[in-house]
C-alpha positions, 0 to 999 in steps of 0.5 A: 256167508249166509249174510252174502247171501242175504242181501245179494238180490239188491243189485238187481234190483236195482238196475231194474228200478234204474231200467223202470225208470229210464223206460219211462221217460218220454223220448220228448222228455216230459213229464208225465202230467206233460204227456197225458195233457198232450193225449189229450189234447191229442185226443179232443182236436181228432173229435174236433175234426171228425164232427167237423168232418174236415178229414177222414181220420185215416188221412190225417195223423194228430201229434201234441209235443208240449202243447204244439198239435202237429197236423201231418197227412192229408187234404182234399183242399187248401179249405181244409188244410186252413179250416182243419188249422182253426178246429186244433187252435179252439181246443183247450191247452193246443200253444201252438200247430203246425199245418203239416197237411198236404193239399192232395194234387186233382 
C-alpha cells in the first residue's frame, strides 16, 4: 500500500504538465520565437507611428502575426492611412502589412 501511495501523484503531475503545455501554445500556432519577434515588430511599429506623429495610439491598433502587421482603427486623412502603412513596412522583420485603417468622415 505504501508503494501505491508513493506514485499516486504521477497522474496529477502529468495532467498539470499537459495543461501547462497547452497554455503555452498560442492561438495562432506560433512558436515562442515567432511570438517574441511579433511582439518586437508590434512595439517598433507603434514607436515609429508615434515618432512620426501620424496617429493617436488610442485610435490605431497594431497587431502582428507571423510577420504580417495589421493596422486597425481610424485616421484623419487618406494621406495618414498611406503613410502609416509606409512606416509599418520600414520596420525590420515585417513581411507584409494589412491596412484596415478607416478614414474619419468629415
